Each structure stands twice: as C-alpha cells, then as structure tokens.
C-alpha positions in Angstrom: -12.1 -37.5 22.0 -10.8 -38.1 17.9 -8.5 -41.6 17.1 -6.1 -41.5 14.6 -4.8 -43.8 12.2 -1.9 -43.9 9.8 -0.9 -45.8 7.1 0.7 -46.3 4.1 0.8 -48.7 1.4 1.8 -49.2 -1.9 -1.1 -49.4 -4.2 -1.3 -52.0 -7.2 -1.1 -49.8 -10.3 -0.5 -46.7 -11.4 -3.6 -44.7 -9.9 -5.1 -42.6 -13.3 -6.4 -38.9 -12.4 -9.2 -39.3 -12.8 -8.9 -43.0 -10.9 -7.7 -40.8 -7.2 -10.8 -38.7 -8.4 -13.3 -41.3 -8.2 -12.2 -42.5 -4.9 -12.5 -38.8 -4.3 -15.4 -38.6 -4.3 -17.2 -41.6 -3.2 -14.4 -41.0 0.3 -16.4 -37.6 1.2 -19.9 -39.4 0.5 -19.2 -42.0 2.9 -17.5 -40.6 5.2 -19.6 -37.6 5.6 -22.3 -39.8 7.0 -19.7 -41.4 10.0 -18.7 -38.1 10.8 -14.5 -39.2 9.8 -12.6 -36.9 8.4 -8.9 -37.4 6.8 -6.6 -37.0 3.9 -5.1 -39.1 1.6 -1.6 -38.3 0.7 -0.8 -40.6 -3.6 2.6 -39.8 -5.0 3.7 -43.1 -7.8 2.3 -45.6 -6.6 3.0 -45.1 -2.9 0.1 -43.8 -0.6 -0.2 -42.1 2.9 -3.3 -42.3 4.5 -5.0 -40.2 7.9 -8.2 -41.1 9.0 -9.7 -39.3 12.1 -13.0 -39.6 14.6 -15.3 -41.8 16.8 -12.6 -44.2 17.5 -15.9 -47.3 16.6 -16.1 -45.8 13.0 -12.5 -45.5 12.6 -11.8 -48.9 13.1 -14.1 -50.2 11.1 -13.3 -48.4 8.3 -10.3 -49.3 9.0 -10.8 -52.6 8.0 -12.3 -52.0 4.8 -10.5 -49.8 3.4 -7.0 -52.8 4.6 -9.1 -55.5 2.2 -9.2 -52.9 -1.1 -7.6 -54.5 -3.7 -6.2 -51.3 -5.0 -3.7 -51.0 -2.2 -1.1 -53.7 -0.5 2.0 -54.0 1.6 -0.6 -52.2 4.1 1.8 -50.1 7.9 -0.1 -48.7 10.5 2.0 -46.3 10.9 -0.1 -44.9 14.7 
C-alpha cells in the first residue's frame, strides 16, 4: 500500500529557475533509489509537495525535508 504525505511551507528566499532545476535533478536521483515519487509545486516562495511510497521511506525523506534550511513553517496537510 502506498503511503503519502502532503505538506506546505514557505521558502526562505525566492528560488531562481536554476535553483529549482538543481533541486529537481537531485530529488529525482535520490528518490529513484528509494522508490519515492511525488510532486512539488512552487509559486512565489510558496511550496506544496506530495511524497508517496513505502511508509518508512516517505517518513524518512519527510524528516530530512522538514529540516531543510531552504524553507520554514512546514505544515502537514495530509
């Protein structure tokens, strides 16, 4: 069964196109290793992300995401 976490947060600064591309590249590489999929929406410093996969992997990833200094005010929606 697939486990999901959906959260919103606020970026500490407005991400450039290059920063978003680098984040996407790193995320794709790391998530492929653990079988995690999802979607990240970003607009004007606002972030919404869905993480899906095996529960242990998703929870571990979310723990790292929550501590990421590039954003704050992480709120779990689901």
